C-alpha atoms as one frame of an Amber mdcrd trajectory, in Angstrom:
protein
  45.918  -2.125  29.599  42.429  -1.643  28.238  42.211  -0.887  24.572  40.435
   2.335  23.744  38.121   0.311  21.447  36.739  -1.751  24.334  35.498   1.371
  26.091  33.236   2.400  23.212  30.713   0.352  21.269  31.660  -0.257  17.698
  30.454   2.323  15.223  28.375  -0.278  13.394  26.347  -1.121  16.527  25.446
   2.535  16.903  25.120   3.446  13.229  22.680   0.686  12.279  19.905   1.583
  14.774  20.370   5.298  14.065  20.227   4.689  10.323  17.051   2.612  10.746
  15.474   5.235  13.004  16.284   8.071  10.565  14.988   5.972   7.675  11.731
   5.342   9.553  11.287   9.035  10.294  11.736   9.903   6.634   9.302   7.207
   5.550   6.587   8.122   8.000   6.610  11.771   6.980   7.132  11.464   3.221
   4.444   9.035   2.006   2.331  10.433  -0.812  -0.008   9.217  -3.514  -0.323
  10.415  -7.089  -2.231   9.229 -10.114  -0.758   6.190 -11.838   1.029   7.041
 -15.120   2.249   4.934 -18.023   5.921   5.272 -17.082   5.139   3.425 -13.809
   4.915   0.229 -15.885   8.706  -0.030 -16.038   8.766  -0.565 -12.269   5.421
  -2.264 -11.651   6.054  -5.003 -14.220   8.893  -6.265 -11.993   6.541  -6.431
  -9.017   3.868  -8.267 -10.991   6.403 -10.986 -11.799   7.635 -11.379  -8.213
   5.655 -14.276  -6.692   6.626 -13.319  -3.134   4.548 -10.129  -3.418   1.404
 -12.110  -4.184   1.717 -14.808  -1.486  -1.060 -13.498   0.760  -3.210 -11.614
  -1.742  -5.178 -14.423  -3.318  -4.666 -12.985  -6.788  -1.430 -13.518  -8.647
  -0.592 -13.396 -12.332  -0.874 -16.841 -13.905   1.795 -16.106 -16.515   4.820
 -13.896 -17.051   3.727 -10.267 -17.439   5.630  -8.391 -20.147   6.241  -4.662
 -20.272   3.713  -4.459 -23.128   1.156  -6.285 -20.948   1.752  -3.878 -18.071
   1.551  -0.803 -20.317  -1.731  -2.056 -21.783  -3.114  -2.673 -18.281  -2.091
   0.792 -17.066  -3.640   2.459 -20.127  -6.878   0.568 -19.530  -7.164   1.389
 -15.820  -6.212   5.037 -16.313  -9.083   5.371 -18.784 -11.566   3.571 -16.489
 -13.867   6.230 -15.048 -15.250   3.851 -12.397 -11.960   3.817 -10.525  -8.993
   5.850  -9.353  -5.548   4.289  -9.522  -2.693   5.742  -7.505   1.027   5.199
  -7.198   2.389   5.239  -3.659   5.620   7.167  -3.242   8.087   7.458  -0.395
  10.422  10.411  -0.760   9.317  10.638  -4.419  10.248   7.000  -5.076   7.496
   4.761  -6.482   6.970   1.883  -4.019   3.480   0.488  -4.629  -0.068   0.954
  -5.859  -3.420   1.643  -4.275  -6.805   1.764  -5.953 -10.430   2.667  -5.535
 -12.428   0.552  -7.987 -16.097   0.012  -8.801 -16.977   3.517  -7.643 -20.744
   3.922  -7.618 -23.577   4.919  -5.282 -21.145   6.595  -2.829 -19.197   3.309
  -2.458 -15.902   1.916  -3.725 -13.603  -1.074  -3.340 -10.135  -0.481  -1.894
  -6.946  -2.273  -2.974  -3.299  -1.796  -2.033   0.033  -3.489  -2.473   3.595
  -2.539  -1.701   5.991  -3.675  -4.406   9.209  -2.303  -2.945  10.007  -4.711
  -0.117  12.512  -2.310   1.462   9.621  -0.210   2.849   7.553  -3.073   4.264
   6.788  -2.768   7.966   7.459   0.955   8.079   3.924   2.340   8.049   3.815
   3.094   4.315   0.676   1.040   3.631  -1.091   2.580   6.610  -0.277   6.145
   5.578  -1.169   5.485   1.926  -4.485   3.961   3.038  -5.205   7.046   5.163
  -4.490   9.276   2.167  -6.826   7.270  -0.087  -9.616   7.207   2.516  -9.318
  10.957   2.922  -9.408  11.413  -0.879 -12.470   9.150  -1.088 -14.303  11.241
   1.484 -13.260  14.757   0.514 -12.700  14.600  -3.259 -15.166  11.901  -4.303
 -17.785  12.346  -1.547 -17.841   8.601  -0.973 -19.395   7.106   2.137 -18.484
   3.428   2.273 -15.159   1.820   1.317 -15.055  -1.962   1.115 -12.196  -4.405
   0.705 -11.458  -8.107   0.568  -8.494  -9.602   2.386  -7.016 -13.015   3.066
  -7.814 -13.505   6.785  -4.448 -15.218   7.324  -2.730 -11.972   6.316  -2.868
 -10.805   9.932  -0.737  -7.713   9.332  -3.146  -6.407   6.687  -6.228  -7.258
   8.766  -4.698  -5.446  11.749  -3.846  -2.426   9.637  -7.399  -2.219   8.262
  -8.918  -2.587  11.741  -6.661   0.184  13.054  -8.056   2.492  10.368 -11.692
   1.770  11.201 -12.529  -1.114   8.860 -14.816  -3.730  10.389 -15.454  -7.276
   9.183 -18.728  -7.650   7.287 -18.584 -11.262   6.056 -16.388 -14.189   5.131
 -17.104 -15.940   1.846 -14.993 -18.740   0.365 -12.197 -18.007   2.820 -12.035
 -14.282   1.979 -12.731 -11.697   4.666 -14.804  -8.685   3.572 -14.344  -5.468
   5.544 -15.815  -1.977   5.254 -15.480   1.487   6.718 -17.854   4.430   6.672
 -15.407   7.216   5.778 -17.842   9.887   7.002 -17.156   8.660  10.549 -13.376
   8.835  10.300 -11.521  11.686  11.997 -10.230  14.475   9.774  -6.768  13.705
   8.509
């Protein structure tokens, strides 16, 4: 006699892909950016002290970052009028940061990192980058956005290329890329 359980796949083999699929749908439709605020320091200080986050960035803290250090940094960058610092949220949960720095002459430098590893690979960085590029074009009237990336970080390079960034140079092992946001499709 065949057991009734052999006729149907186990619930866990069905539930896991469905759960992942639902999670992806929520992530792809609920990414937002907002201005960085002081209270973000309580979360971001943990990311700054996680060496795995900085593996491919080329810039990592050289010492333990304290909450006071992080609060001081956030206060400084919030006050800096030559940049805009944003928190990335997924379903209203703070998951990373993205910045436009050195804003001048219709140009800016772009930076991004995802601190919450549970959202990696789910399109969060791509959507947050789209939101920042749109903000740069529509709210700041910027024309050119530049970035620097470790060329061995193939996922990041691919993401930037997919959003219109093109390589402009390689100096000291760092790939420079840029995009003319005026040429991007409306978001």
